[in-house]
N, C-alpha and C positions, 0 to 999 in steps of 0.2 A: 772663592773672590774671582778666580781667574775667568769664568763662565761668564760673570756678571760684567766683566771689563771688556770682553769678546763681544757681548750683547752691544753695550754702548757703541764701541766702534762698528759693529755691524749697523746698528741703528743710523750711525753718522755717515757712513758710507752710502748707504740706502738713502739718506735724505738729501745728498749731494748729486746721487746717482739722478733721482727723481727731478731734482731741480734742473738739474743740465737738459733733461727730456725736455723740462716745459719751456727752458730757455730757447731751444730749437722749434717751438711750435708757432704757428701764426697766431694773431690775435684771436682766430675763431676755429682753431686748431683742437683736435681731440686725440688724447694719448688711449690706446686700446693695449690692454695687457693680456696675456693669457699666463697665471701665474702657475707653474706648475710644483707642487711639493704635497706630500703626505703628512707633514708637519703643518696642524693648523694653526700652531703658535707662530711659524713662519709666515703663513697666509694672512693671517690677523696683524702680524706687523707691518709686512710690505701694504697691507689695504689701508692700514692707518696712517701711515708715510705719505701714501699717496693722497688721502684724503686732506692732511693736513696742508701738503704740499699744492696743491690746488684749492686752497680755500672752501674745501667741504662741497666744491663741486665735482663730485666722483660716485659711483654707485658700484657696488662689488657683488656680482652674483656667487653666491657661496659654492663651496666646491662639496661635490658628493663624493660620492666611493671613489671614482676617479682621479682625485687628487689634485685637480686644477680649478681655479677660480677665475672668472673674466672678471677685467676692471675696466670702465669707462670713466674719464676725467677729461673735465672741459677749461680750457685755458681763458676762454673769455665768458661770455654771459653763459649762465647756466642753459644747458640744452634741457627744450622743453618738449620731452616723448614721453609717453605714457609708456608701461611696460608693455599693454596691448600692443601698441604701436610698435614697439621694437621686435616683440613677437612676429608680428607681421612681416615685418621688413625681413627679418631672420629667415623666417618661410620663404618668402619670394627668392631672396640670396642664393638658399639651399637649391629651389626648383632650378634658377638660373643656371647654377655651376654642375647642374648634373646632363645639363644640355651640351 
């Protein structure tokens, strides 16, 4: 019973934290999180909380073996980028940051 109560408390704290993050964003703000954990339940819980807090205007790139998952959440209108466009921009940033 104790672990269930802790999970509810953790979810509540997470929800409040995400809501505070969203409140500090501009109307067109974008929250980007690198979630680090090897506990898939934790990643799923945080991802779900972010999706709910941002009215499902969020995407989570799932964790592989490294244990981190990247999350993007839009405060205003949904961001209209395809996965391919995001990959292209990520490659451009990678090249730019190497110089």
